[in-house]
C-alpha positions as a Markdown table, in Angstrom:
| # | Residue | x | y | z |
|---|---|---|---|---|
| 1 | Met | -8.1 | 90.1 | -34.2 |
| 2 | Arg | -11.0 | 88.3 | -32.5 |
| 3 | Trp | -12.1 | 86.9 | -35.8 |
| 4 | Ile | -8.6 | 85.6 | -36.5 |
| 5 | Leu | -8.4 | 83.9 | -33.1 |
| 6 | Ala | -11.9 | 82.3 | -33.7 |
| 7 | Ile | -10.8 | 80.9 | -37.0 |
| 8 | Val | -7.6 | 79.5 | -35.6 |
| 9 | Ser | -9.5 | 77.7 | -32.8 |
| 10 | Leu | -12.0 | 76.0 | -35.1 |
| 11 | Pro | -11.5 | 72.3 | -35.9 |
| 12 | Cys | -9.9 | 71.6 | -39.2 |
| 13 | Ala | -11.5 | 69.5 | -41.9 |
| 14 | Phe | -10.1 | 66.3 | -40.3 |
| 15 | Gly | -11.7 | 67.1 | -36.9 |
| 16 | Gln | -8.4 | 68.2 | -35.2 |
| 17 | Ser | -7.4 | 71.6 | -33.8 |
| 18 | Ala | -4.1 | 73.3 | -34.7 |
| 19 | Thr | -2.8 | 72.0 | -31.3 |
| 20 | Asp | -3.8 | 68.4 | -32.2 |
| 21 | Arg | -2.1 | 68.6 | -35.6 |
| 22 | Ser | 1.1 | 69.9 | -34.0 |
| 23 | Ala | 1.2 | 67.1 | -31.4 |
| 24 | Asp | 4.7 | 65.7 | -30.9 |
| 25 | Thr | 4.5 | 62.0 | -30.1 |
| 26 | Ala | 8.2 | 61.9 | -29.1 |
| 27 | Leu | 7.6 | 64.7 | -26.6 |
| 28 | Gly | 4.5 | 62.9 | -25.4 |
| 29 | Lys | 6.6 | 59.7 | -24.8 |
| 30 | Arg | 9.0 | 61.7 | -22.7 |
| 31 | Leu | 6.3 | 63.4 | -20.7 |
| 32 | Phe | 4.5 | 60.0 | -20.2 |
| 33 | Glu | 7.6 | 58.3 | -18.9 |
| 34 | Ser | 8.3 | 61.1 | -16.4 |
| 35 | Gln | 4.8 | 61.8 | -15.2 |
| 36 | Cys | 2.4 | 58.9 | -16.1 |
| 37 | Ala | 4.6 | 55.8 | -15.9 |
| 38 | Val | 4.4 | 55.7 | -12.1 |
| 39 | Cys | 0.9 | 54.4 | -12.4 |
| 40 | His | 0.6 | 53.1 | -16.0 |
| 41 | Gly | 4.0 | 51.5 | -16.2 |
| 42 | Gln | 7.1 | 52.7 | -18.1 |
| 43 | Thr | 5.8 | 51.2 | -21.4 |
| 44 | Gly | 2.1 | 51.8 | -20.6 |
| 45 | Ala | 1.5 | 48.1 | -19.9 |
| 46 | Gly | -0.2 | 48.9 | -16.6 |
| 47 | Gly | 0.4 | 49.0 | -12.9 |
| 48 | Arg | -1.8 | 50.9 | -10.4 |
| 49 | Gly | -3.4 | 52.4 | -13.5 |
| 50 | Pro | -4.8 | 50.4 | -16.5 |
| 51 | Asn | -2.9 | 48.8 | -19.4 |
| 52 | Leu | -3.0 | 51.3 | -22.2 |
| 53 | His | -2.1 | 48.8 | -24.9 |
| 54 | Arg | -5.6 | 48.8 | -26.2 |
| 55 | Pro | -7.2 | 50.4 | -29.3 |
| 56 | Lys | -10.2 | 51.6 | -27.2 |
| 57 | Leu | -10.0 | 53.2 | -23.8 |
| 58 | Asn | -13.1 | 53.0 | -21.6 |
| 59 | Lys | -13.2 | 56.6 | -20.5 |
| 60 | Ala | -11.5 | 58.1 | -23.6 |
| 61 | Pro | -13.1 | 56.8 | -26.8 |
| 62 | Asp | -11.8 | 59.6 | -28.9 |
| 63 | Asp | -9.0 | 62.2 | -28.9 |
| 64 | Pro | -10.9 | 65.1 | -27.3 |
| 65 | Ala | -12.1 | 62.8 | -24.5 |
| 66 | Leu | -8.5 | 61.5 | -24.0 |
| 67 | Gln | -7.1 | 65.0 | -23.8 |
| 68 | Lys | -9.8 | 66.0 | -21.3 |
| 69 | Val | -9.0 | 62.9 | -19.1 |
| 70 | Ile | -5.3 | 63.8 | -19.2 |
| 71 | Ser | -6.0 | 67.5 | -18.3 |
| 72 | Asn | -8.7 | 67.0 | -15.7 |
| 73 | Gly | -7.9 | 63.5 | -14.4 |
| 74 | Ile | -10.5 | 61.0 | -13.0 |
| 75 | Val | -11.5 | 61.5 | -9.4 |
| 76 | Pro | -10.3 | 59.8 | -7.2 |
| 77 | Glu | -8.2 | 57.5 | -9.3 |
| 78 | Met | -6.1 | 59.8 | -11.5 |
| 79 | Pro | -4.9 | 63.4 | -10.8 |
| 80 | Gly | -5.2 | 65.9 | -13.6 |
| 81 | Ala | -2.1 | 67.1 | -15.5 |
| 82 | Trp | -2.8 | 70.8 | -14.8 |
| 83 | Gln | 0.9 | 71.7 | -15.3 |
| 84 | Leu | 0.9 | 70.6 | -19.0 |
| 85 | Ser | 0.2 | 73.1 | -21.8 |
| 86 | Pro | -2.4 | 72.2 | -24.5 |
| 87 | His | 0.4 | 71.2 | -26.8 |
| 88 | Glu | 1.9 | 68.9 | -24.2 |
| 89 | Val | -1.5 | 67.4 | -23.4 |
| 90 | Ala | -2.1 | 66.7 | -27.1 |
| 91 | Ser | 1.4 | 65.2 | -27.4 |
| 92 | Val | 0.8 | 62.8 | -24.5 |
| 93 | Ala | -2.5 | 61.9 | -26.0 |
| 94 | Ser | -0.8 | 61.2 | -29.3 |
| 95 | Tyr | 1.7 | 58.9 | -27.6 |
| 96 | Val | -1.0 | 57.1 | -25.6 |
| 97 | Arg | -3.0 | 56.5 | -28.9 |
| 98 | Ser | 0.2 | 55.0 | -30.4 |
| 99 | Leu | 0.2 | 52.4 | -27.6 |
| 100 | Gly | -3.1 | 51.1 | -28.8 |
| 101 | Ser | -1.4 | 49.3 | -31.7 |
| 102 | Val | 0.7 | 47.3 | -29.2 |
| 103 | Pro | -1.0 | 43.9 | -28.7 |
| 104 | Leu | -1.9 | 42.8 | -25.2 |
| 105 | Glu | 0.6 | 40.3 | -23.9 |
| 106 | Pro | -1.1 | 36.9 | -23.2 |
| 107 | Leu | -1.2 | 35.9 | -19.6 |
| 108 | Pro | -0.4 | 32.4 | -18.3 |
| 109 | Gly | -3.0 | 30.5 | -16.4 |
| 110 | Asn | -6.5 | 29.3 | -17.0 |
| 111 | Ala | -9.3 | 31.9 | -16.4 |
| 112 | Ala | -12.0 | 29.2 | -16.1 |
| 113 | Arg | -10.1 | 27.4 | -13.3 |
| 114 | Gly | -9.4 | 30.8 | -11.8 |
| 115 | Glu | -13.1 | 31.5 | -11.5 |
| 116 | Gln | -13.4 | 28.2 | -9.6 |
| 117 | Val | -10.6 | 29.4 | -7.2 |
| 118 | Tyr | -12.5 | 32.7 | -6.8 |
| 119 | Ala | -15.6 | 30.8 | -5.7 |
| 120 | Ala | -13.8 | 28.2 | -3.6 |
| 121 | Lys | -11.9 | 30.9 | -1.6 |
| 122 | Gly | -15.0 | 32.9 | -0.8 |
| 123 | Cys | -13.9 | 36.0 | -2.6 |
| 124 | Ala | -17.6 | 36.9 | -3.3 |
| 125 | Asn | -18.0 | 37.4 | 0.5 |
| 126 | Cys | -16.2 | 40.8 | 0.1 |
| 127 | His | -16.3 | 41.6 | -3.7 |
| 128 | Met | -18.9 | 42.0 | -6.3 |
| 129 | Ile | -18.8 | 40.9 | -10.0 |
| 130 | Arg | -21.7 | 41.9 | -12.2 |
| 131 | Gly | -24.0 | 42.4 | -9.2 |
| 132 | Gln | -23.1 | 39.1 | -7.5 |
| 133 | Gly | -21.4 | 39.1 | -4.1 |
| 134 | Ser | -20.8 | 41.6 | -1.3 |
| 135 | Gly | -19.8 | 45.2 | -1.8 |
| 136 | Tyr | -17.5 | 45.5 | 1.3 |
| 137 | Gly | -14.4 | 45.3 | -0.9 |
| 138 | Pro | -13.7 | 47.0 | -4.2 |
| 139 | Glu | -16.0 | 46.2 | -7.2 |
| 140 | Leu | -14.2 | 43.8 | -9.6 |
| 141 | Thr | -16.6 | 43.7 | -12.6 |
| 142 | Glu | -14.1 | 45.6 | -14.9 |
| 143 | Ile | -10.9 | 45.1 | -12.8 |
| 144 | Gly | -9.1 | 43.5 | -15.8 |
| 145 | Ala | -9.4 | 46.8 | -17.7 |
| 146 | Lys | -8.3 | 48.9 | -14.8 |
| 147 | Arg | -5.3 | 47.0 | -13.3 |
| 148 | Ser | -2.3 | 45.1 | -14.6 |
| 149 | Ala | -1.6 | 41.5 | -13.8 |
| 150 | Asp | 1.3 | 42.5 | -11.6 |
| 151 | Tyr | -0.9 | 44.8 | -9.6 |
| 152 | Leu | -3.5 | 42.1 | -9.2 |
| 153 | Arg | -0.9 | 39.6 | -8.0 |
| 154 | Glu | 0.4 | 42.1 | -5.4 |
| 155 | Ser | -3.2 | 42.8 | -4.3 |
| 156 | Ile | -3.7 | 39.1 | -3.6 |
| 157 | Val | -0.5 | 38.3 | -1.8 |
| 158 | Ser | 0.2 | 41.6 | -0.2 |
| 159 | Pro | -3.1 | 43.6 | 0.1 |
| 160 | Glu | -1.7 | 46.4 | 2.3 |
| 161 | Ala | 0.9 | 47.2 | -0.4 |
| 162 | Ser | -1.7 | 48.3 | -2.9 |
| 163 | Val | -4.8 | 49.6 | -1.1 |
| 164 | Pro | -7.1 | 51.1 | -3.7 |
| 165 | Asp | -7.4 | 54.9 | -3.9 |
| 166 | Gly | -10.4 | 56.2 | -1.9 |
| 167 | Phe | -10.6 | 52.9 | 0.1 |
| 168 | Leu | -10.0 | 54.0 | 3.7 |
| 169 | Leu | -10.4 | 51.7 | 6.7 |
| 170 | Val | -11.4 | 53.5 | 9.9 |
| 171 | Glu | -11.9 | 52.5 | 13.5 |
| 172 | Leu | -14.4 | 54.4 | 15.6 |
| 173 | Val | -14.6 | 54.5 | 19.4 |
| 174 | Thr | -18.0 | 55.9 | 20.6 |
| 175 | Asn | -18.6 | 57.7 | 23.8 |
| 176 | Thr | -20.1 | 54.6 | 25.2 |
| 177 | Gly | -17.0 | 52.6 | 24.5 |
| 178 | Ala | -18.2 | 50.6 | 21.4 |
| 179 | Val | -15.6 | 50.0 | 18.8 |
| 180 | Val | -16.7 | 50.0 | 15.1 |
| 181 | Arg | -14.4 | 49.2 | 12.2 |
| 182 | Gly | -15.4 | 49.6 | 8.6 |
| 183 | Val | -14.7 | 51.4 | 5.3 |
| 184 | Arg | -15.3 | 55.1 | 5.2 |
| 185 | Val | -18.2 | 55.9 | 2.8 |
| 186 | Asn | -18.5 | 59.7 | 3.5 |
| 187 | Glu | -17.2 | 62.2 | 6.0 |
| 188 | Asp | -17.7 | 65.9 | 6.8 |
| 189 | Thr | -17.0 | 68.2 | 9.7 |
| 190 | Phe | -20.0 | 67.0 | 11.7 |
| 191 | Ser | -20.5 | 63.3 | 10.8 |
| 192 | Ile | -19.0 | 60.1 | 9.3 |
| 193 | Gln | -20.6 | 57.2 | 7.6 |
| 194 | Val | -18.9 | 53.7 | 7.4 |
| 195 | Lys | -19.7 | 50.3 | 5.9 |
| 196 | Asp | -18.9 | 47.4 | 8.2 |
| 197 | Ser | -17.8 | 43.8 | 7.3 |
| 198 | Lys | -21.5 | 42.8 | 7.3 |
| 199 | Asn | -22.1 | 45.3 | 4.6 |
| 200 | Glu | -24.2 | 47.4 | 6.9 |
| 201 | Phe | -24.0 | 51.2 | 6.8 |
| 202 | Arg | -23.5 | 53.1 | 10.1 |
| 203 | Ser | -23.7 | 56.8 | 10.6 |
| 204 | Tyr | -22.2 | 58.8 | 13.6 |
| 205 | Arg | -22.1 | 62.4 | 14.6 |
| 206 | Thr | -18.6 | 63.6 | 15.5 |
| 207 | Ser | -19.9 | 64.5 | 18.9 |
| 208 | Glu | -20.8 | 60.9 | 19.5 |
| 209 | Leu | -17.2 | 59.7 | 19.1 |
| 210 | Lys | -14.4 | 59.5 | 21.6 |
| 211 | Glu | -11.9 | 58.6 | 19.0 |
| 212 | Leu | -11.6 | 58.3 | 15.2 |
| 213 | Arg | -8.7 | 56.3 | 13.8 |
| 214 | Lys | -7.9 | 56.4 | 10.1 |
| 215 | Leu | -6.0 | 53.2 | 9.3 |
| 216 | Arg | -4.2 | 54.5 | 6.2 |
| 217 | Gly | -2.4 | 51.8 | 4.3 |
| 218 | Lys | -4.4 | 49.0 | 6.1 |
| 219 | Ser | -6.6 | 46.5 | 4.4 |
| 220 | Pro | -9.3 | 44.2 | 5.8 |
| 221 | Met | -8.3 | 41.7 | 3.2 |
| 222 | Pro | -5.9 | 38.9 | 4.4 |
| 223 | Ser | -2.8 | 37.9 | 2.4 |
| 224 | Tyr | -3.3 | 34.8 | 0.3 |
| 225 | Gln | 0.4 | 34.2 | 0.2 |
| 226 | Gly | 0.7 | 30.5 | 1.0 |
| 227 | Ala | -3.0 | 30.0 | 1.0 |
| 228 | Leu | -3.0 | 29.5 | -2.8 |
| 229 | Ser | -0.7 | 27.2 | -4.7 |
| 230 | Pro | 1.4 | 28.9 | -7.5 |
| 231 | Glu | -1.0 | 27.3 | -10.1 |
| 232 | Glu | -4.1 | 28.6 | -8.2 |
| 233 | Leu | -2.7 | 32.1 | -7.9 |
| 234 | Thr | -1.8 | 32.2 | -11.7 |
| 235 | Asp | -5.3 | 31.0 | -12.6 |
| 236 | Leu | -7.0 | 33.5 | -10.3 |
| 237 | Ile | -5.0 | 36.3 | -11.8 |
| 238 | Ala | -5.9 | 35.1 | -15.3 |
| 239 | Tyr | -9.6 | 35.2 | -14.3 |
| 240 | Leu | -9.5 | 38.6 | -12.8 |
| 241 | Ala | -7.5 | 40.0 | -15.8 |
| 242 | Ser | -10.3 | 38.6 | -18.0 |
| 243 | Leu | -13.0 | 40.7 | -16.3 |
| 244 | Arg | -13.7 | 43.6 | -18.6 |
| 245 | Glu | -16.6 | 45.6 | -19.9 |
| 246 | Asn | -19.4 | 44.1 | -22.0 |
| 247 | Gln | -19.1 | 40.6 | -20.6 |
């Protein structure tokens, strides 16, 4: 019996397991719409998660890697689908692969002008692109591959509506009365490390703190609603959406 099970589990001549070959794309579509669409959009066009209408996915270059990503997730951005069976995982992967044949919808706006808006508004004071700028805010080098245009727009005009996962603003009050605000870098039972707006790292023992406030849902980034003209906002989104790997 052990030999039979071993043979069944071996890859077939085409590099797929029996589970892969039995993948049901229609089932995968239903599972995707009920469990994945909240982040990737109902049609996979993107939202809080990346647009999947691409033939090559950064962290899932082949089917085994895609199934592993679906099963295990990507910490801290994406939870694993532990509740799905191997057949269901393969079916979701099959549906996601089918989305790769759907062309990306062209965005309005001019990316070159958007880059000028990015520079003029001082965005590099908080964000980094290809090693240039400050690391206080989220890294933007590949943001176009990770977030949809709608998500980027919301992040600009209403930052507190879309605070990135793992980005937690905290406010510390020390025993001496000093108040420190920054982004949490690390925390355990005995200490906490934060990065302040000057991009300086500070470390405190819990015993040194009178109060630790976790400002969930808060963002240090101001809203640019009204600070940008409609044309500037459209161009800026076009520029950020163009930021992808290998550029």
